[in-house]
C-alpha positions as CSV (number, residue, x, y, z in Angstrom):
1,M,106.0,94.8,93.2
2,R,107.8,92.6,95.6
3,C,106.9,92.8,99.3
4,K,110.1,93.2,101.4
5,G,108.2,92.8,104.6
6,C,106.9,89.6,103.4
7,G,110.3,88.2,102.8
8,V,111.6,89.2,106.2
9,A,108.3,87.7,107.7
10,T,108.6,84.4,105.9
11,R,112.3,84.2,107.2
12,G,111.4,85.0,110.7
13,M,108.5,82.4,110.6
14,F,111.0,79.7,109.3
15,L,113.4,80.5,112.0
16,L,110.8,80.4,114.6
17,C,109.7,76.9,113.4
18,V,113.3,75.7,113.7
19,L,113.6,76.9,117.2
20,V,110.3,75.5,118.2
21,V,111.2,71.9,116.8
22,I,114.5,72.1,118.6
23,G,112.7,73.1,121.9
24,R,110.1,70.3,121.7
25,A,113.0,67.7,121.0
26,E,114.8,69.0,124.3
27,G,111.7,69.3,126.3
28,W,111.9,73.1,126.6
29,T,108.6,74.0,125.2
30,Q,106.7,74.3,128.6
31,D,109.4,76.1,130.3
32,Q,110.9,78.3,127.7
33,T,111.8,81.9,128.4
34,P,110.5,84.7,126.0
35,Q,112.9,85.3,123.2
36,N,112.8,88.9,123.6
37,P,114.1,89.8,127.1
38,P,112.6,92.7,129.1
39,T,114.3,96.0,128.5
40,T,116.6,97.0,131.6
41,T,116.5,100.5,132.9
42,T,120.2,100.6,133.7
43,G,121.1,100.2,130.1
44,Q,123.2,96.9,131.1
45,A,122.8,93.8,128.7
46,P,120.9,90.9,130.4
47,A,122.9,88.4,132.3
48,K,123.8,85.3,130.3
49,Q,124.3,82.0,132.0
50,I,128.0,80.8,132.1
51,P,128.1,77.4,130.5
52,D,130.5,75.9,133.1
53,S,128.6,77.5,136.0
54,P,126.9,75.1,138.4
55,G,123.4,76.1,137.3
56,A,124.1,75.6,133.6
57,T,122.3,72.5,132.2
58,Q,123.9,69.8,130.0
59,A,121.7,71.1,127.1
60,Q,123.0,74.5,127.6
61,K,126.6,73.6,127.6
62,K,126.2,71.6,124.3
63,D,124.3,74.8,122.8
64,E,127.1,77.1,123.7
65,N,129.6,74.9,121.9
66,G,127.6,75.9,118.8
67,N,125.9,72.7,117.9
68,P,122.2,72.9,119.2
69,L,121.0,70.4,116.8
70,Q,123.3,67.8,118.2
71,A,122.1,68.8,121.5
72,A,118.5,68.0,120.6
73,V,119.5,64.6,119.2
74,D,121.5,63.9,122.3
75,V,118.5,64.6,124.6
76,T,115.9,62.9,122.5
77,K,118.2,59.8,122.4
78,D,118.4,59.8,126.2
79,A,114.8,60.3,126.7
80,A,114.0,57.4,124.3
81,K,116.5,55.1,126.2
82,G,114.9,56.1,129.6
83,S,111.5,55.2,128.2
84,L,112.6,51.9,126.9
85,L,114.2,50.9,130.3
86,K,111.0,52.2,132.3
87,A,108.8,50.1,129.7
88,R,110.8,46.9,130.2
89,D,111.2,45.5,133.7
90,W,113.0,42.3,132.9
91,E,116.3,41.2,131.4
92,S,117.2,38.7,128.8
93,S,120.4,36.6,127.8
94,R,121.0,34.1,125.1
95,I,121.0,31.1,127.5
96,A,118.8,32.2,130.2
97,G,116.1,33.7,128.3
98,I,113.6,36.3,129.9
99,Y,113.9,36.7,133.7
100,V,113.5,39.3,136.3
101,G,116.5,40.6,138.2
102,K,117.1,40.1,141.9
103,N,116.3,43.7,142.8
104,R,113.5,44.2,140.5
105,K,109.9,44.0,141.4
106,L,107.5,41.7,139.4
107,V,104.9,43.9,137.8
108,T,101.9,42.5,136.1
109,L,102.5,42.0,132.3
110,S,100.2,43.7,129.7
111,K,99.0,41.9,126.7
112,Q,101.6,43.4,124.5
113,Q,104.3,42.6,126.8
114,R,103.1,38.9,126.8
115,E,103.1,38.8,123.0
116,Q,106.6,40.3,122.9
117,I,107.9,37.5,125.4
118,Y,106.1,34.7,123.4
119,L,107.6,35.8,120.1
120,Y,111.2,36.2,121.8
121,Q,111.1,32.9,123.5
122,T,109.5,31.1,120.6
123,L,110.3,32.5,117.1
124,A,112.4,35.7,117.1
125,T,115.8,34.5,118.3
126,P,118.2,32.1,117.0
127,E,118.7,30.4,120.1
128,A,115.1,29.2,120.1
129,Y,116.1,27.0,116.8
130,M,119.6,26.1,118.1
131,K,118.4,24.4,121.2
132,R,116.2,22.1,119.1
133,M,119.0,21.5,116.7
134,F,121.0,20.3,119.6
135,G,118.2,18.0,120.8
136,A,117.9,16.7,117.3
137,L,121.4,15.6,117.1
138,I,120.8,13.4,120.4
139,D,117.7,11.8,118.6
140,Q,119.8,11.2,115.7
141,A,122.2,9.4,117.7
142,H,119.6,7.3,119.5
143,G,117.8,6.7,116.1
144,V,114.4,8.0,117.5
145,P,111.9,8.4,116.2
146,A,112.3,5.6,113.6
147,W,113.1,7.6,110.7
148,Q,115.9,7.4,108.2
149,G,119.5,8.3,108.8
150,G,121.7,11.0,107.5
151,I,120.9,14.6,106.8
152,G,117.3,13.9,105.8
153,G,116.6,12.2,109.2
154,Y,118.2,14.7,111.0
155,G,116.0,17.4,109.3
156,E,113.0,15.4,110.0
157,R,113.9,15.0,113.9
158,W,114.8,18.9,114.1
159,A,111.4,19.9,112.4
160,S,109.5,17.5,114.8
161,R,111.2,19.0,117.9
162,E,110.7,22.5,116.6
163,G,107.1,21.9,115.8
164,Q,106.5,20.3,119.2
165,F,108.2,23.2,120.8
166,I,106.2,26.0,119.0
167,A,103.0,23.9,119.8
168,A,103.8,23.5,123.5
169,N,104.8,27.3,123.9
170,S,101.7,28.5,122.1
171,F,99.3,26.4,124.3
172,A,101.3,27.7,127.4
173,A,101.2,31.1,126.4
174,Y,97.6,31.1,125.7
175,G,96.7,29.4,129.0
176,N,98.9,31.6,131.1
177,S,97.4,34.8,129.5
178,L,93.7,33.4,130.4
179,L,94.9,32.6,134.1
180,G,97.0,35.7,134.5
181,Y,100.0,33.7,135.6
182,E,103.6,35.0,135.4
183,V,105.8,33.6,132.7
184,R,109.2,35.0,133.6
185,Y,111.5,33.6,136.2
186,D,112.4,35.8,139.0
187,R,115.8,35.4,140.6
188,C,115.9,34.6,144.3
189,K,116.1,37.6,146.6
190,C,118.3,35.4,149.0
191,D,121.9,34.9,149.1
192,A,122.5,31.4,150.2
193,F,123.2,28.7,147.7
194,G,120.6,26.4,149.1
195,G,117.9,29.0,149.2
196,R,118.7,29.9,145.6
197,L,118.7,26.3,144.2
198,K,115.5,25.6,146.0
199,H,113.9,28.7,144.6
200,A,115.1,27.7,141.0
201,I,113.4,24.2,141.4
202,V,110.4,25.4,143.0
203,R,109.7,28.1,140.3
204,N,109.5,25.6,137.6
205,F,106.5,24.0,139.1
206,L,104.8,27.1,140.7
207,T,104.4,30.5,139.5
208,Y,102.6,33.7,140.5
209,N,99.1,34.8,139.8
210,R,98.0,38.2,139.0
211,T,99.0,39.4,142.4
212,E,102.7,38.6,141.6
213,E,102.8,37.4,145.2
214,E,100.6,34.3,145.4
215,L,102.0,31.0,144.1
216,R,100.1,28.6,142.0
217,P,100.9,25.4,140.1
218,Q,102.3,25.8,136.5
219,W,99.0,24.6,135.0
220,A,99.5,26.0,131.7
221,S,103.1,25.4,131.3
222,Y,102.7,21.6,131.9
223,G,99.3,21.5,130.0
224,G,101.0,22.9,126.9
225,A,103.9,20.5,127.4
226,F,101.4,17.7,127.4
227,L,99.5,19.0,124.3
228,G,102.6,19.7,122.4
229,G,103.6,16.1,122.8
230,V,100.1,15.0,121.7
231,V,100.3,17.2,118.6
232,A,103.8,16.0,117.7
233,T,102.4,12.5,117.8
234,T,100.4,13.2,114.6
235,W,103.4,13.4,112.4
236,K,105.5,10.6,114.1
237,P,105.7,7.1,112.7
238,N,102.7,4.8,113.3
239,G,102.3,3.2,116.6
240,Q,103.3,6.2,118.7
241,S,101.0,6.7,121.8
242,Y,99.4,9.9,122.2
243,G,99.3,9.9,126.0
244,R,102.9,8.5,126.2
245,N,104.3,11.4,124.2
246,G,102.2,13.9,126.0
247,L,103.9,12.5,129.3
248,Y,107.4,12.6,127.8
249,G,106.7,16.3,127.0
250,M,105.6,16.9,130.6
251,L,108.9,15.2,131.9
252,G,111.0,17.3,129.4
253,Q,109.3,20.5,130.8
254,A,110.2,19.3,134.3
255,G,113.9,18.5,133.7
256,Y,114.7,21.2,131.1
257,G,112.8,23.7,133.0
258,V,114.8,23.1,136.3
259,L,118.1,23.2,134.5
260,L,117.2,26.6,132.8
261,N,116.2,28.1,136.1
262,V,119.2,26.9,137.8
263,V,121.4,28.4,134.9
264,T,119.6,31.6,135.1
265,E,119.9,31.8,138.8
266,F,123.5,31.2,139.0
267,A,124.4,33.1,135.6
268,V,126.7,35.4,137.3
269,E,128.7,32.8,139.1
270,I,128.9,30.7,136.0
271,N,130.3,33.6,133.9
272,R,132.6,34.4,136.7
273,K,134.1,30.8,136.6
274,Q,134.6,31.3,132.9
275,G,136.4,34.4,133.3
276,V,133.6,36.7,132.2
277,K,133.6,40.0,134.0
């Protein structure tokens, strides 16, 4: 014999599970009111929150529109977006890379954040490869290193630059992690052009230690640039000097680093000149 009460109980439990899932997605589980309101002595129906009243929440308004599942999705999406913004205290752009905004405070990076920045700057974005492609065009025009011409020679020069860049960034990331040094550029909190320009130049040679306040020389960045030049010498034509290529790597870090910092510092003004709002 089929149990009628069992079917009703099953449907009730299923409905309860659905409501709990929706409630958890909207953060209601801790302050949810009982489903069965207390009986009133006057015989009047319990008061119902008017959707458009000042006390009604956004989720309640959406629920009154007859789509509680959509309300749960929206709240979950907003919560995820808020968590992402809270976890990341830096910004990024195609040209400037990773940087900390003018009105943001430097917060010490975790190991996972350092790994994320390393992958972003070194391997995970097309810009990391396109910059080396442009540099390889310059090498091709000057015929250095002394490889063949044509597309084959360009491919060798691009691969050489890319390999040197990856090696230098890897050494620098490892060194900065050991020292606890800051790897992001922070925009100057000043407004004067001279002060901002000076900040951009100085920050290419100095960075913050774990306190995020005390400046230290960029030992890891320039040490990585030197070692990257040494590593690249191993595949370049015979007769190349390890020390000379290492020094060239450091000079490239000095020149390119300053240029990148200046572009990052004045990115808003540069975009405005180009008509970008």
